[in-house]
Backbone as CSV, one residue per row, in Angstrom:
resi,resn,N_x,N_y,N_z,CA_x,CA_y,CA_z,C_x,C_y,C_z
1,UNK,8.449,11.702,0.439,9.472,12.731,0.270,10.798,12.060,-0.097
2,UNK,11.453,12.563,-1.170,12.716,12.019,-1.617,13.872,12.694,-0.886
3,UNK,15.037,12.070,-0.974,16.203,12.599,-0.269,16.564,13.993,-0.761
4,UNK,16.551,14.197,-2.085,16.903,15.507,-2.636,15.952,16.585,-2.147
5,UNK,14.654,16.231,-2.064,13.671,17.200,-1.579,13.948,17.565,-0.131
6,UNK,14.302,16.552,0.684,14.579,16.812,2.095,15.815,17.677,2.258
7,UNK,16.858,17.400,1.471,18.074,18.201,1.545,17.776,19.649,1.203
8,UNK,16.968,19.857,0.150,16.615,21.221,-0.249,15.812,21.912,0.832
9,UNK,14.905,21.161,1.476,14.087,21.731,2.540,14.939,22.118,3.736
10,UNK,15.874,21.244,4.112,16.757,21.548,5.237,17.637,22.766,4.936
11,UNK,18.081,22.860,3.683,18.924,23.987,3.306,18.172,25.303,3.367
12,UNK,16.874,25.236,3.115,16.067,26.454,3.154,15.642,26.825,4.559
13,UNK,15.946,25.931,5.535,15.624,26.230,6.921,14.284,25.702,7.366
14,UNK,13.531,25.052,6.497,12.239,24.480,6.853,12.468,23.034,7.276
15,UNK,12.487,22.776,8.566,12.911,21.467,9.054,11.785,20.462,9.028
16,UNK,10.655,20.786,9.589,9.594,19.803,9.808,8.592,19.772,8.671
17,UNK,8.165,18.554,8.331,7.040,18.401,7.420,5.802,18.959,8.115
18,UNK,4.951,19.710,7.399,3.766,20.265,8.051,2.951,19.195,8.761
19,UNK,2.485,19.537,9.968,1.790,18.558,10.790,0.523,18.049,10.114
20,UNK,-0.238,18.946,9.524,-1.503,18.530,8.915,-1.276,17.556,7.775
21,UNK,-0.205,17.757,7.033,0.084,16.841,5.934,0.334,15.433,6.467
22,UNK,1.146,15.332,7.530,1.426,14.023,8.113,0.152,13.393,8.670
23,UNK,-0.638,14.168,9.402,-1.871,13.641,9.995,-2.829,13.151,8.921
24,UNK,-2.965,13.942,7.859,-3.889,13.543,6.789,-3.456,12.231,6.157
25,UNK,-2.168,12.075,5.919,-1.686,10.849,5.275,-1.881,9.637,6.177
26,UNK,-1.673,9.815,7.462,-1.845,8.685,8.374,-3.325,8.337,8.524
27,UNK,-4.174,9.378,8.646,-5.611,9.107,8.701,-6.067,8.378,7.442
28,UNK,-5.563,8.801,6.300,-5.929,8.133,5.048,-5.486,6.679,5.060
29,UNK,-4.292,6.422,5.592,-3.808,5.043,5.679,-4.727,4.202,6.553
30,UNK,-5.148,4.752,7.691,-6.053,4.023,8.583,-7.382,3.764,7.895
31,UNK,-7.912,4.782,7.228,-9.209,4.634,6.561,-9.150,3.655,5.393
32,UNK,-7.994,3.545,4.765,-7.846,2.579,3.675,-7.656,1.161,4.203
33,UNK,-6.928,1.024,5.308,-6.643,-0.309,5.830,-7.765,-0.904,6.644
34,UNK,-8.505,-0.061,7.379,-9.523,-0.566,8.298,-10.604,-1.397,7.626
35,UNK,-11.135,-0.998,6.461,-12.139,-1.858,5.816,-11.634,-3.265,5.520
36,UNK,-10.364,-3.386,5.182,-9.812,-4.717,4.915,-9.702,-5.531,6.210
37,UNK,-9.430,-4.856,7.327,-9.429,-5.557,8.612,-10.812,-6.116,8.912
38,UNK,-11.845,-5.330,8.631,-13.209,-5.808,8.850,-13.585,-6.899,7.855
39,UNK,-13.045,-6.840,6.647,-13.290,-7.925,5.690,-12.723,-9.232,6.218
40,UNK,-11.539,-9.174,6.806,-10.962,-10.378,7.415,-11.835,-10.857,8.563
41,UNK,-12.300,-9.906,9.393,-13.158,-10.267,10.519,-14.409,-10.997,10.045
42,UNK,-15.133,-10.402,9.116,-16.408,-10.985,8.687,-16.217,-12.183,7.763
43,UNK,-15.128,-12.182,6.970,-14.918,-13.274,6.032,-14.353,-14.532,6.661
44,UNK,-13.484,-14.375,7.673,-12.797,-15.517,8.246,-13.242,-15.864,9.665
45,UNK,-13.807,-14.911,10.396,-14.111,-15.122,11.809,-15.595,-14.939,12.119
46,UNK,-16.134,-13.805,11.783,-17.521,-13.497,12.102,-17.648,-12.762,13.433
47,UNK,-18.693,-11.979,13.536,-18.976,-11.269,14.776,-19.507,-12.255,15.813
48,UNK,-19.160,-12.024,17.083,-19.704,-12.875,18.133,-21.223,-12.721,18.152
49,UNK,-21.931,-13.827,18.359,-23.388,-13.829,18.233,-24.087,-13.042,19.328
50,UNK,-23.447,-12.925,20.470,-24.074,-12.210,21.588,-23.511,-10.802,21.731
51,UNK,-23.150,-10.180,20.611,-22.472,-8.892,20.663,-23.319,-7.836,21.372
52,UNK,-24.635,-7.848,21.158,-25.496,-6.850,21.795,-25.491,-7.038,23.307
53,UNK,-25.612,-8.278,23.748,-25.563,-8.555,25.179,-24.190,-8.223,25.753
54,UNK,-23.128,-8.539,25.014,-21.769,-8.298,25.496,-21.490,-6.821,25.710
55,UNK,-22.184,-5.964,24.979,-21.960,-4.529,25.095,-22.382,-3.982,26.456
56,UNK,-23.084,-4.776,27.245,-23.477,-4.363,28.594,-22.490,-4.857,29.654
57,UNK,-21.439,-5.558,29.240,-20.463,-6.105,30.175,-19.228,-5.199,30.217
58,UNK,-18.800,-4.751,31.383,-17.636,-3.854,31.476,-16.366,-4.432,30.846
59,UNK,-16.121,-5.734,31.023,-14.887,-6.307,30.487,-14.861,-6.311,28.964
60,UNK,-16.033,-6.325,28.346,-16.063,-6.218,26.886,-15.474,-4.885,26.455
61,UNK,-15.836,-3.813,27.153,-15.334,-2.492,26.797,-13.868,-2.342,27.166
62,UNK,-13.440,-2.992,28.226,-12.007,-3.015,28.524,-11.258,-3.651,27.358
63,UNK,-11.795,-4.743,26.851,-11.150,-5.481,25.760,-11.085,-4.657,24.476
64,UNK,-12.074,-3.806,24.255,-12.101,-2.980,23.047,-11.299,-1.693,23.227
65,UNK,-11.445,-1.058,24.381,-10.904,0.291,24.552,-9.411,0.315,24.869
66,UNK,-8.905,-0.703,25.583,-7.479,-0.621,25.903,-6.598,-0.719,24.652
67,UNK,-6.932,-1.577,23.653,-6.119,-1.522,22.434,-6.342,-0.249,21.622
68,UNK,-7.555,0.329,21.693,-7.779,1.583,20.983,-6.949,2.712,21.583
69,UNK,-6.741,2.687,22.898,-5.858,3.672,23.525,-4.425,3.510,23.022
70,UNK,-3.992,2.266,22.864,-2.656,2.015,22.314,-2.579,2.511,20.871
71,UNK,-3.642,2.266,20.096,-3.672,2.734,18.708,-3.603,4.253,18.635
72,UNK,-4.317,4.937,19.540,-4.287,6.399,19.550,-2.885,6.918,19.851
73,UNK,-2.228,6.294,20.824,-0.854,6.693,21.136,0.072,6.405,19.962
74,UNK,-0.146,5.274,19.301,0.649,4.947,18.122,0.451,5.950,17.001
75,UNK,-0.778,6.410,16.833,-1.064,7.409,15.796,-0.274,8.686,16.058
76,UNK,-0.323,9.157,17.298,0.405,10.385,17.647,1.906,10.191,17.430
77,UNK,2.421,9.032,17.828,3.849,8.764,17.651,4.227,8.725,16.176
78,UNK,3.405,8.063,15.360,3.683,8.008,13.915,3.657,9.410,13.325
79,UNK,2.646,10.183,13.712,2.498,11.538,13.179,3.709,12.405,13.496
80,UNK,4.276,12.243,14.670,5.449,13.030,15.052,6.723,12.485,14.402
81,UNK,6.866,11.165,14.393,8.078,10.574,13.834,8.145,10.702,12.321
82,UNK,7.017,10.955,11.676,7.007,11.135,10.221,7.620,12.467,9.809
83,UNK,7.776,13.372,10.760,8.273,14.715,10.455,9.686,14.889,11.014
84,UNK,10.672,15.115,10.160,12.041,15.305,10.652,12.124,16.532,11.543
85,UNK,12.881,16.401,12.615,13.051,17.512,13.532,12.004,17.580,14.621
86,UNK,11.058,16.620,14.626,10.001,16.604,15.641,10.231,15.412,16.562
87,UNK,10.332,15.649,17.837,10.590,14.589,18.805,9.283,13.885,19.191
88,UNK,9.348,12.563,19.404,8.135,11.849,19.840,7.716,12.196,21.252
89,UNK,8.648,12.775,22.033,8.391,13.167,23.415,7.876,11.980,24.224
90,UNK,6.743,12.160,24.897,6.244,11.109,25.783,5.053,10.359,25.195
91,UNK,4.995,10.305,23.873,3.861,9.624,23.251,3.809,8.151,23.625
92,UNK,4.973,7.549,23.917,4.982,6.120,24.248,4.310,5.845,25.588
93,UNK,4.247,6.875,26.438,3.563,6.689,27.714,2.098,6.326,27.478
94,UNK,1.507,6.928,26.461,0.112,6.634,26.147,-0.120,5.203,25.712
95,UNK,0.911,4.561,25.176,0.800,3.154,24.786,1.078,2.227,25.956
96,UNK,1.961,2.652,26.853,2.356,1.801,27.979,1.292,1.780,29.075
97,UNK,0.656,2.911,29.340,-0.305,2.988,30.440,-1.474,2.007,30.293
98,UNK,-2.093,1.867,29.101,-3.171,0.871,28.981,-2.692,-0.543,29.257
99,UNK,-1.467,-0.859,28.840,-0.921,-2.188,29.098,-0.739,-2.400,30.596
100,UNK,-0.183,-1.405,31.265,0.001,-1.509,32.709,-1.339,-1.674,33.422
101,UNK,-2.350,-0.941,32.960,-3.670,-1.032,33.585,-4.244,-2.440,33.451
102,UNK,-4.100,-3.038,32.270,-4.605,-4.395,32.061,-3.805,-5.388,32.890
103,UNK,-2.507,-5.177,33.012,-1.696,-6.070,33.841,-2.108,-5.985,35.314
104,UNK,-2.422,-4.782,35.776,-2.887,-4.634,37.158,-4.205,-5.384,37.348
105,UNK,-5.124,-5.226,36.403,-6.388,-5.967,36.484,-6.143,-7.469,36.483
106,UNK,-5.181,-7.911,35.670,-4.878,-9.339,35.583,-4.339,-9.869,36.898
107,UNK,-3.454,-9.114,37.544,-2.888,-9.548,38.828,-3.988,-9.634,39.883
108,UNK,-4.857,-8.610,39.906,-5.965,-8.633,40.863,-6.866,-9.838,40.618
109,UNK,-7.200,-10.074,39.357,-8.070,-11.206,39.028,-7.400,-12.533,39.367
110,UNK,-6.090,-12.625,39.115,-5.361,-13.870,39.351,-5.419,-14.288,40.818
111,UNK,-5.311,-13.321,41.703,-5.252,-13.635,43.125,-6.615,-13.582,43.822
112,UNK,-7.654,-13.235,43.079,-8.987,-13.204,43.690,-9.879,-14.351,43.233
113,UNK,-9.462,-15.101,42.215,-10.254,-16.243,41.775,-9.713,-17.506,42.443
114,UNK,-10.512,-18.544,42.569,-10.020,-19.818,43.117,-8.846,-20.346,42.299
115,UNK,-7.959,-21.043,42.943,-6.734,-21.521,42.295,-7.019,-22.357,41.050
116,UNK,-8.094,-23.161,41.104,-8.386,-24.026,39.964,-8.900,-23.254,38.747
117,UNK,-9.270,-21.990,38.927,-9.774,-21.190,37.810,-8.704,-20.292,37.203
118,UNK,-7.531,-20.273,37.790,-6.505,-19.337,37.326,-6.000,-19.662,35.920
119,UNK,-5.598,-20.885,35.688,-5.091,-21.247,34.363,-6.164,-21.143,33.282
120,UNK,-7.402,-21.596,33.540,-8.438,-21.381,32.526,-8.658,-19.905,32.204
121,UNK,-8.551,-19.034,33.214,-8.739,-17.610,32.950,-7.579,-17.033,32.146
122,UNK,-6.407,-17.653,32.244,-5.249,-17.200,31.481,-5.253,-17.738,30.057
123,UNK,-5.573,-19.008,29.897,-5.473,-19.655,28.586,-6.753,-19.531,27.767
124,UNK,-7.906,-19.461,28.449,-9.163,-19.380,27.730,-9.357,-20.560,26.795
125,UNK,-10.120,-20.322,25.721,-10.358,-21.347,24.709,-9.631,-21.053,23.398
126,UNK,-9.054,-19.861,23.299,-8.527,-19.449,21.985,-7.109,-18.899,22.051
127,UNK,-6.340,-19.294,23.064,-5.003,-18.735,23.206,-4.099,-19.079,22.033
128,UNK,-4.359,-20.203,21.383,-3.504,-20.613,20.273,-3.621,-19.692,19.063
129,UNK,-4.775,-19.082,18.881,-5.000,-18.296,17.659,-5.124,-16.799,17.925
130,UNK,-5.163,-16.395,19.186,-5.445,-15.000,19.513,-4.394,-14.049,18.936
131,UNK,-3.142,-14.226,19.298,-2.095,-13.297,18.860,-1.971,-13.281,17.343
132,UNK,-2.046,-14.464,16.722,-1.955,-14.541,15.264,-3.122,-13.820,14.605
133,UNK,-4.315,-13.979,15.163,-5.498,-13.329,14.599,-5.401,-11.811,14.704
134,UNK,-4.908,-11.323,15.825,-4.728,-9.876,15.980,-3.728,-9.357,14.960
135,UNK,-2.621,-10.080,14.791,-1.637,-9.679,13.797,-2.200,-9.667,12.395
136,UNK,-3.054,-10.650,12.084,-3.661,-10.722,10.755,-4.578,-9.532,10.514
137,UNK,-5.375,-9.174,11.511,-6.290,-8.049,11.344,-5.565,-6.707,11.393
138,UNK,-4.381,-6.699,11.962,-3.577,-5.473,11.971,-2.848,-5.253,10.652
139,UNK,-2.676,-6.310,9.875,-1.834,-6.241,8.685,-2.260,-5.162,7.686
140,UNK,-3.544,-5.024,7.337,-3.899,-3.992,6.351,-3.549,-2.578,6.811
141,UNK,-3.842,-2.260,8.066,-3.520,-0.924,8.576,-2.009,-0.738,8.659
142,UNK,-1.306,-1.775,9.064,0.154,-1.699,9.147,0.758,-1.425,7.778
143,UNK,0.318,-2.169,6.769,0.865,-1.992,5.424,0.568,-0.589,4.900
144,UNK,-0.668,-0.124,5.089,-1.037,1.208,4.595,-0.252,2.299,5.322
145,UNK,-0.031,2.124,6.617,0.713,3.129,7.386,2.176,3.163,6.973
146,UNK,2.761,2.013,6.723,4.158,1.973,6.274,4.303,2.633,4.904
147,UNK,3.327,2.438,4.029,3.371,3.115,2.723,3.272,4.623,2.910
148,UNK,2.391,5.053,3.819,2.277,6.482,4.093,3.572,7.046,4.650
149,UNK,4.216,6.323,5.560,5.491,6.774,6.120,6.582,6.825,5.056
150,UNK,6.541,5.889,4.124,7.545,5.859,3.064,7.505,7.139,2.243
151,UNK,6.329,7.730,2.122,6.186,8.961,1.359,6.530,10.205,2.142
152,UNK,6.893,10.043,3.412,7.296,11.188,4.223,8.785,11.077,4.553
153,UNK,9.204,11.595,5.693,10.646,11.637,5.941,10.992,11.277,7.373
154,UNK,10.682,10.065,7.815,11.065,9.692,9.186,12.571,9.565,9.319
155,UNK,13.129,10.222,10.317,14.569,10.138,10.535,14.936,9.036,11.525
156,UNK,13.929,8.442,12.161,14.130,7.313,13.065,13.265,6.157,12.579
157,UNK,13.706,5.480,11.522,12.841,4.483,10.875,12.440,3.325,11.774
158,UNK,13.313,2.900,12.673,12.952,1.794,13.564,11.822,2.207,14.508
159,UNK,11.948,3.390,15.097,10.893,3.880,15.983,9.609,4.156,15.211
160,UNK,9.742,4.708,14.012,8.557,4.973,13.197,7.841,3.675,12.839
161,UNK,8.606,2.651,12.489,8.003,1.357,12.187,7.326,0.747,13.399
162,UNK,7.966,0.876,14.570,7.349,0.365,15.796,6.066,1.116,16.114
163,UNK,6.064,2.434,15.910,4.854,3.223,16.151,3.742,2.813,15.195
164,UNK,4.096,2.557,13.938,3.102,2.065,12.978,2.544,0.721,13.436
165,UNK,3.400,-0.115,14.003,2.946,-1.396,14.529,2.009,-1.231,15.707
166,UNK,2.294,-0.255,16.583,1.399,-0.004,17.718,0.041,0.488,17.250
167,UNK,0.043,1.392,16.276,-1.215,1.872,15.703,-2.003,0.722,15.097
168,UNK,-1.349,-0.069,14.264,-2.032,-1.168,13.587,-2.417,-2.281,14.554
169,UNK,-1.531,-2.606,15.492,-1.828,-3.667,16.447,-3.003,-3.322,17.338
170,UNK,-3.074,-2.064,17.786,-4.209,-1.651,18.603,-5.514,-1.740,17.849
171,UNK,-5.502,-1.301,16.595,-6.722,-1.389,15.780,-7.073,-2.849,15.514
172,UNK,-6.069,-3.657,15.183,-6.330,-5.071,14.929,-6.926,-5.774,16.129
173,UNK,-6.417,-5.461,17.334,-6.939,-6.082,18.550,-8.375,-5.638,18.820
174,UNK,-8.670,-4.366,18.588,-10.028,-3.873,18.806,-11.011,-4.522,17.830
175,UNK,-10.590,-4.722,16.594,-11.456,-5.388,15.608,-11.654,-6.850,15.999
176,UNK,-10.574,-7.522,16.380,-10.683,-8.931,16.774,-11.565,-9.096,18.007
177,UNK,-11.602,-8.094,18.871,-12.423,-8.163,20.081,-13.905,-8.326,19.766
178,UNK,-14.315,-7.918,18.578,-15.721,-8.071,18.184,-16.073,-9.525,17.890
179,UNK,-15.049,-10.351,17.724,-15.262,-11.785,17.521,-14.936,-12.602,18.763
180,UNK,-13.891,-12.206,19.469,-13.346,-12.996,20.568,-14.342,-13.138,21.715
181,UNK,-14.424,-14.345,22.267,-15.351,-14.624,23.361,-14.693,-14.487,24.731
182,UNK,-13.388,-14.327,24.771,-12.681,-14.262,26.052,-12.913,-12.908,26.728
183,UNK,-13.085,-12.943,28.062,-13.347,-11.705,28.792,-12.548,-11.588,30.085
184,UNK,-11.585,-12.449,30.300,-10.832,-12.401,31.556,-9.599,-11.514,31.410
185,UNK,-9.288,-10.788,32.468,-8.139,-9.885,32.429,-6.811,-10.613,32.205
186,UNK,-6.559,-11.777,32.832,-5.291,-12.467,32.545,-5.125,-12.820,31.074
187,UNK,-6.208,-13.238,30.437,-6.126,-13.563,29.009,-5.746,-12.323,28.208
188,UNK,-6.403,-11.209,28.474,-6.105,-9.973,27.746,-4.671,-9.527,28.004
189,UNK,-4.236,-9.655,29.258,-2.911,-9.169,29.631,-1.797,-9.922,28.923
190,UNK,-2.025,-11.187,28.608,-0.993,-11.997,27.962,-1.191,-12.058,26.455
191,UNK,-2.346,-12.510,26.010,-2.515,-12.823,24.591,-2.851,-11.600,23.747
192,UNK,-3.652,-10.677,24.259,-3.910,-9.455,23.497,-2.656,-8.587,23.426
193,UNK,-1.982,-8.458,24.554,-0.744,-7.673,24.546,0.292,-8.318,23.624
194,UNK,0.368,-9.635,23.630,1.294,-10.328,22.720,0.924,-10.073,21.271
195,UNK,-0.382,-10.127,20.981,-0.831,-9.876,19.614,-0.500,-8.474,19.140
196,UNK,-0.607,-7.488,20.030,-0.268,-6.120,19.667,1.246,-5.959,19.540
197,UNK,1.991,-6.672,20.381,3.455,-6.563,20.354,4.050,-7.093,19.057
198,UNK,3.378,-8.046,18.420,3.925,-8.636,17.193,4.132,-7.581,16.109
199,UNK,3.109,-6.803,15.712,3.367,-5.779,14.689,4.323,-4.686,15.152
200,UNK,4.369,-4.411,16.457,5.340,-3.435,16.962,6.764,-3.920,16.678
201,UNK,7.043,-5.178,16.994,8.371,-5.738,16.754,8.671,-5.842,15.261
202,UNK,7.674,-6.261,14.489,7.860,-6.353,13.034,8.160,-4.975,12.455
203,UNK,7.422,-3.969,12.922,7.661,-2.615,12.437,9.048,-2.111,12.788
204,UNK,9.522,-2.432,14.005,10.864,-2.009,14.412,11.935,-2.664,13.548
205,UNK,11.697,-3.909,13.135,12.668,-4.625,12.307,12.617,-4.139,10.855
206,UNK,11.402,-3.950,10.332,11.255,-3.575,8.927,11.492,-2.085,8.685
207,UNK,11.286,-1.270,9.722,11.424,0.165,9.545,12.739,0.592,8.916
208,UNK,13.905,0.170,9.443,15.173,0.581,8.840,15.348,0.101,7.396
209,UNK,14.648,-0.959,7.018,14.780,-1.493,5.667,13.813,-0.829,4.700
210,UNK,12.592,-0.562,5.149,11.562,-0.051,4.251,11.436,1.475,4.258
211,UNK,11.868,2.111,5.344,11.651,3.546,5.476,12.917,4.374,5.280
212,UNK,14.031,3.725,4.993,15.241,4.501,4.781,15.150,5.217,3.446
213,UNK,15.860,6.318,3.338,15.787,7.136,2.119,16.688,6.558,1.030
């Protein structure tokens, strides 16, 4: 949506972009970006070899589902922030609660394992590449979502960019989880959350530059 179009719409009294239009564009962005995230997964990383066995482990599903919950909250936030005159309300609560839940699990795990196992459970074997890998797999969805937002009319570009980052970061983390061998709550609480936070921060910084009218 161009500035002149928005001015004309506001003058006519029609404030908000239709909800279905915003939802469709964001869904399209996700559907366009997600295959490229999987291309990165299979081309550069590969699926974990014991994926079938891992699907019977509760922590595997924690690792997959908690970032998907963040992505869902990010989707709702993007959908609302893409429409002028629509408040995000409490959509951020949906992104914060999964993080808090993982942090609670991490604290419980930290104090219930022997002292000599605490640092290994936090650092794992892949802490050096985890956050970067999540950011890399989030990049296609992030780019597609920012393009979709550019075609709409977000009046809070920093928040809209951060919401796009939460959507993309959650999806990127869930895709990376299909490769990652780590299953400890402290590792997820630090490195997965850090990996998701990267596109959120990038989106907040780039939003005012890329999404302004």
